[in-house]
C-alpha positions, 0 to 999 in steps of 0.5 A: 245345186252343187258348186264346183266339186265332185260329189264325195261320200264325205264331206259334202260338196257345196249346196245351195239351200232355199229360202223358207217360204212366207206363204201359208199353206192352204186350209187344212178343211180344203180337198186334197185336189184342191190344196194340191193345186194351190201348192202346185200354182202359188210360187209360178209367176203370171206368164207374161211377167217382166221380172226385174232384177239388180246386183246388190254387189259384184262380190269383191276382190275375193270373187272372180271377174265376171260373176255378173256376166255368169248371172247374166248369160243364165238369165239370157239362156233361160229366156232363150228357150222361148219362154214367156217371162222377160228380164231386165236388169235395172240399177234401183234395188226398189225397181227390182223383185229379184235382188242378187248378191255375191257376198257370203259363202253359201248360195241360196234362193227364194222360190218363185213368187215367194220372193215377193216376201222377201224384205226389200233390205235383203237379197232374194238370191245369193251366189257364194262361190265361183260362176265362171266355170262349167260348174258354176254356170250351172249354179247360176241356171239352178238359182234362177230356176228357183226364182222361176218357181221350181224345187229340188229335183231330188226331192220329186217323190217320183224318185223313190229315193230312200235316204240314209238320213243320219249319214246325210244329217252328219255330212251337211252339218260339216264344212262347207255347208255347216247346215242344222238338222232343219235346213238338210231336211228342208233341201234334201231329206224332205219330199214334195207332195206328189200333186206338186210335182209336174210330170211322172219321172224323176229327171236325175239330168235336171239342172235343179238336181244336186250331185249325191254322193252314193253313200247318202242313199239306200235305195233304189239300188242304182243310185245307192251304188252310183250316186247322181252325177252333177248336172251342168246344163239344162236337160230336156225335161227342164226345158218342156217344164218351163215351156209348159209353165210359161209358154211363149206369148202369142197373139193379142189378149181379148178385149173386155167390154163391160159387163161381158163375161168371159170363161177362164181356163178349167186346167191347173195353171190355166191363164187368160189375159184380157185387154181393158180400154175404159171409154170413161174415167170412173171406179170399175170392179173386175172380178171372177165367178164360179167355184175356182181359186184364182190369182189376178192382177191388173197392169197399166200400159205405160210407154210400151211397158206393163206397170203393175197396179194391184192383184187378188188371190182367192186361193182357198177362200169361199169366195171370189176375187175382186179388185175395185179400182179407178180406171182412166179413159184413154189408157190401156190396161191388162188384166191376167187371171191364172187358175189354180183349180176349177173345184166346182160344178160349173165354169169359172168366169171373168168380168168387170163392170 
């Protein structure tokens, strides 16, 4: 996200970067549609997730007051759309999936579930400049868009952008970014796999877009002449896409009884939630069946809040995921299962026994 400066041909304004993903790519022998579905879904959270966040510092005397409040406001704005995710601030970094720092001179974030791969001693999301003006507010929204699992919009292959590569590399090698070629490639030049992109059109008004100088683009002609202005708010498409991935959680989950088989959604990204109320204390197995890639997580409800217990992700594997876990009579559990793809001939289902 451009941070507080108008785009110019040279030098570049401040840009955010994304942390390299620690998730291995799908197996090379997978069918293209199956591999693409895995890339699309794997960074998205299970809908209904409560993300805990903490501030590792306030930025110090060299930063304007109000930095944490700007980030809190950005969380509130995403949540205010009616999405199925929730956010809770905590003081202890060991309880926080999202750890936010204001130190340093760069802004960056891990994308979606990749935040879980960042060592606990490190921030998952950093803000390196003032967040208290209009441009800073957009930066706060942009970094949290990465936390929700969204990539940079100018890397959308549907944009049809042909970069003047060496001009871009040269500009971003200079301050204030001082990026090496690999960072510039990963955040600017590289195009996303077409199957990873939700929707069919390029949204230059997305808050996940950079301000881009016209001098960096060869084609299309309009962008070569005009560049891309810095978006300062969530676009209509931003709102549609986040609600498509994280719709409001409505109704009660299906109460699953032992040995009952329930079909899972067939569409990419489809999710089903199941409640389990054990009638005896013992070890149970919770598993999926059929030719489908599924991420499945178990939570226990304690004092009204869901606490994570365990999970399994069988994406790209030839078998189905299984959770073997001791459940206690009188306690309440929730299983969430999100489908990457149903790639086989039959239907996929979930059961516990």
